[in-house]
N, C-alpha and C positions, 0 to 999 in steps of 0.2 A: 504494500500500500504506500502510495506517495501522498504526503500531506503538503498542501500548498497554502501558505498564509496570504490572504488578500486583504488589502486595506487601502485607505485613501481618505482625504479630508471630506467632511460633510459637504455634499453637493458636487463632489468630483466625478461621480458616476460609478460607484461600486455596484449598484444594483444592475446597471446595464451590463457590466463586465461579468458579474456573477451569473446572470441569466445566460449570457453567451457561453460561458464555460459549462453551465448545466445542459445546454442544448448540444454541446460537444460530447457529453457523457459523464461529466463530473458529478459526484455527490456533493451537494452544497450544505454546509453547516453555517447558518446565518446567525451571527452574533446578536443582531438586532432582534431577530425572532426569539432567540433564547432569552434575551434580556426582558422581553415582554412576558415570556412563558413563566419565568421564575418569580414574577411579581403579580401573578394573577390572583384574584380573590381566594382567600383560604390558604395561601402559600406562606412559608416562613419568610420569604423575601418581602412580601407586602407588609407583613406584621413588623418587620425590622425597620422598614422605611417610615411607617407611621410612628413608631417609637422615636425615631431620630428626627423627623421633620414635622410631626404633628398631624392631627386628624383632618386638617383642612386640605390635605393633598388627596383626599378621597372624594369621589363623586357620590351623589345620593344613593346610587345602587351598590356602593361599597367597592367599586373598582378604582384603579389609580387614575387620578386627574393629572395627566402628564404635563400639561402647561403649568399647572400649579406647582408641581414638583420642580420643574425646570426653573421657575422663577426663584425658588429657594436654593436649589442645588448649584446653580451656575453663578451665584453672586460673587464668589471668591474661591481661592484655591482650597481653603479649609473645608467649605461645604461640599465642594466637588470631590475632595478626597473621601469625605464621609459617605457620599453616595457610592463612589466606586468601591469603597471598602465593604459595602453591603452587597452590591450586585455582582461584582466581578468574581468572587469565590463561588457563588451559586451558579453563575454562567459556566465557569470553568468545570465545575463538577458535572453539570448536565452535558457539556461538550465531551468530556472524557467518556461518559456513558455511551454517547452516540458513536464516537470513534471506535470504541471497543466492540460495539455491535457490528459496525461496518467491517472492521478488520476480521472478525470471526466469520463473517459471511463470505468475504472475498478478499484475498490477500493482494490482488493486483489492481485494486480500485484507486482512482484518483479522488482524493477528498480535498475540496477547496473550502477552507475555513474563512468566511467573511467576518473579520473582526475589526470593528470601527476603531478601537483604541489599541491595536496591535503594537504600535510603536510606543505609545505612552506607557503601556503595561510591561514593556520589556520582554514581550513574548517572541519577537522575531527570530532569535537563535534557536527556537524550538522547531523551526520548519526547515526542511531541506531546500525549499524555494519560497521566496517572498515576492509577491507581485504588488506593485503600487500603481494605482490609477491617480492621475494628476490633472488638475485644471487650475488656472490662475485664480487668485482670491476674488477679484472683481467679477469674474464670470460665475464663480460659485455663489457669491452674494446675490447676483441677479437670478440665478436659478432658484435659490432658496426663497426669494421674495416672490417670484413669478409662479413657480411651480408648487411650492409648499405653503404659500401664504404667510410666511414669516415677516415680521417687521425687519427693516434693515439693521436696526440696532441689535435685535436678537440674533440675526444671521451672523453679524460680525462678532458678537460675543461668543457664539458657538465655535466659530472658526478660530478665534484667538485662544480658546480653551484647549485646542488640540495641538498636536505636534506641528512644527513648521516644515517647510519643504526640505531644508537642510537635514533635519532629523530623519525625515522619511527617506531621503536619498542615501543616507548612511546605511540603511538596512535593505535597500531595494536590490534584488537580483534582476528583476524585470521592472522597467519604468514605462508605463503606457500613458501617453498624453491624450486627454479627452477634451480638447479645446474646440473640436470641430463637431460634425454631425454624429449622432449615435451610431450610424452605420459605419463610420470610419473606425470607431472603437471596436465594434464587432469584428470587422475585418482583421484588425491587429490582434484581437483575442484569438481568432481562429488560427492565425499564423503562429502565435506563441504556443497554442495547444498542440498543433500538429508537428511543429518543428523542434519543440523543446520539452513541453510537459509530457506528451505521450511517449516519446523516446526515453525520457528520464524514467517514467514509470515502468516501461518495459525492461529497461536495464536493471532496475532495482529488483523486479520480480524474478529475473533470471540471474541475478548476482553478477552482472556484467558491468564493465566500465565503458565510458564513452571514449571513442578513439581520440587521442590527443595529437595536435599538430607537431610535426618534427622539423619544422622550418624556423629559422631565426626571423624575428621581426623587430622593428624599432621599439624602443622602450615605450610602454603605455603608462601615462600618468595616472591611470585608474587602477593599476596593480596594487598599490598600497591599500586603497580603500577596499578592494575586493578581498585582499588578504585579511583585513580586519574583520570583515563579515564571516569569512571562513573560520578564523580563529575563534570568534564568539560562538559559532555553531559547534565547533569541536570541543571547546571548553564545556559547553552545556551538555553535549553528548557523553563526554568522558567523566565529567564531574571530578571528584577528589582523586581519581586514579591518574589524572594528568598532573604531573608535578609542574610542568610549564608547557606552553604551546607557542611556537615561534615561526614567523615567516622566514624561510631560508632560501638559499639558491640564488640564481641570477636575477629573478624578478624582485628580490629584496635589495638589490644594489641599485641606487638611483641612476637613472639615465643610462641604462646598460642594455644592449641588445640581448634578447633571450627568446626561447620558445615561449609561446603564449600559454604557459602552464604554471600555475601557482604551486610552489613547493612549501609544505608546512611540516614542521617536526613536532611530534608529541613526545615529551619525555616522561618515562614511566620508571617504576622501581625494578621491574624485571620483565622478561619476555612472557612469563606466565600472566602478568597483568595485561600485557599487550594482547594476549590471546583472549582475555576476558572482554576486551573492547570490540571484538569482531561484530557482534550483533548490534550493540549501540551505534557503532559507526555505520553499519549497513542501514539502519533506520534513519540516520542523519544524511544518507545519500552517498556513502563511501564503501563500496564492496572491497573485500580483501583480495589481494593478489598473492596466492599461496606459492606461486612459482618463484617469487623474488624474496629471498630471506636474508641476504647479506649484502653489504657493500663490497665492491670489488677493488677499489683503490686503496690497498693496504700498503703502508710505507715499510721500508726496511728499518726495523727498530734501531739498528746500529748507527743509522745516519741521522737520528733525531735526538734532541735533548730538550730539557725544559721541566716545567713544573708538573706535567701531566703524564699519564700512562700512554706511551706511544706504541704499545705492543702490536705486533702484526699477527698475533694469535687470531686465527679466523673466528674462533668462538666469540671474541670481543668485537667482531665487526658484523655480527648478525643483527637483524632487525625484522620488523613486520612492515609491510607496506600496503596501503589502501589507495584507491584512486576514485575519482568522482564518476558517478553514473550520469551526471548532468552534462549533456552535450554543449550547453551554453557556457560552462566554466570548467575547463579541464584543470584538474588538481591532483597532486600526489601528496599523500599523507604518510610520512615516514615515522614509524614508532620505534624509538631507540631507548636504550637503557641509560639512566643517569650515570655519568662518570665514565662510560665506555668511550674509547677513542673516536668512534664514528659520531657519537652524539656531540662530543666536544668540538670536533672539527667542523661539523655542520654549523654550529653557532659561530665559530671563528671565521669561517670562510667568507661570508658576506661582509663582515666588518673589515677583514683584511683587504678585500678587493676595493671596498669603498674608500679606504684610507691610502691606497697605493695605486696611483695612475699607471705605473709601469706594469704591475701585476694585471691590472684590468686590460691593458693593451695586449699583453702576452696571451691572456686567456681568450680575449676576443678573437685574436688571430687563429688560435686553436679551434675555437668554436666555428668560425667561418669556414675553415678548411674541412672540419668534420661535417658541417652542413652541406658543403659542396660534394664531398665524397660520399656522404650518406644517402643523398638523393631522396630524402624524405623517409628513409627507413630509420626508426628510432634506435634499434639495436646497433646498427652500424655507426650511427651518430655517437652513441654513448661509448662504444668500444674505441672509436678513434680518439677520444679525449683522454682515455685512461692513462697512457704513459705520462702525459703532462702532469697529472695529479700527484704522481709519486714525488716529483721535485717540488711541486707547489705545497705539499704537506709540510716539508721541511722548512721552506721559506716562510710560510704562514706562521709556524710556531716560533721561528726565530724572531719574527716581528712581534708576536705576542709576548715573548719573554723580554724583549727590549723595551716594550712600551708599558708593560704591566697590565696588559689586557686581561679582563676577567669575563667569563661567560655569563 
């Protein structure tokens, strides 16, 4: 089962996008619907709201008077937090019940969870994919006034109470603009569904990774932000078992050509712990590659010196590796043991390259030659670089010792 988090500001067009995904075959779990369900007459939620905000938020028939509640709950941050503290846990509990039922019925279903406050509640890292629908504030205000009958002041207050565009962009794997006609958004939704969401779901159900490009490209200024989203997702999936999670490899070096693949290292206490993470990482969108269990660039221990264990014992260069099932964001997740030489070198390498222009130039020349010789084949590309790493390992650690670098 692939879980997709869907959100956007009020008036941006979540309902249109949700409907489009439903027509494609998604199971929709609508946060607004759940929020109404958990405060129906006779529920624990409605009783808690009355206790917090007073009986005047009820209509004569005992149901919730939503405008009356809004007038009280959206006055300031404190009252809004009080409202969210009552409703959000109840919605989360009901959502979990629905998701469990769907997963039990069909493991390869795509579940789109429409959550108005996904960003504000910090839930984005729970999802393998987050889709944001966007429209400019003035357009949203006009829609709320013309289509929902809100006053302009009320519309602006609702918008101001939610996350801003910068906060939403920070968690967005897919950003869909809805400034045009509804049909335009539906067309973009269909494209995302067929070219990203559906292949992602298929890969997860079959425990396959998405093919990654093996060609060098110019540095992408978006790589650091993409890595931050991946790291947040991995920290959530791994929990306390991850001692640290770091962006590593060439995409972690500023303004440096690389394959368009984000490399991330998860540091754990042992390979047994790494094995425990196989299912949580699969649920997060990262199947395990069992055929790759060790790093191949091991130095000659006699040629290195310094503060750390530089052993070339193959047992200390073992790892587990996962990769993304999402065709829209190729990613490698290396799980290495704390203190082992491969774990230390992965942390050192990007810092060493960033601090040493001559090393960057050397490595770039090697990468370009490997790129040309590999002709798009990832195995040939990696193999062609290996001899350079033997000397680079020694040079990098000499730099670390001379500068006092710490991981």
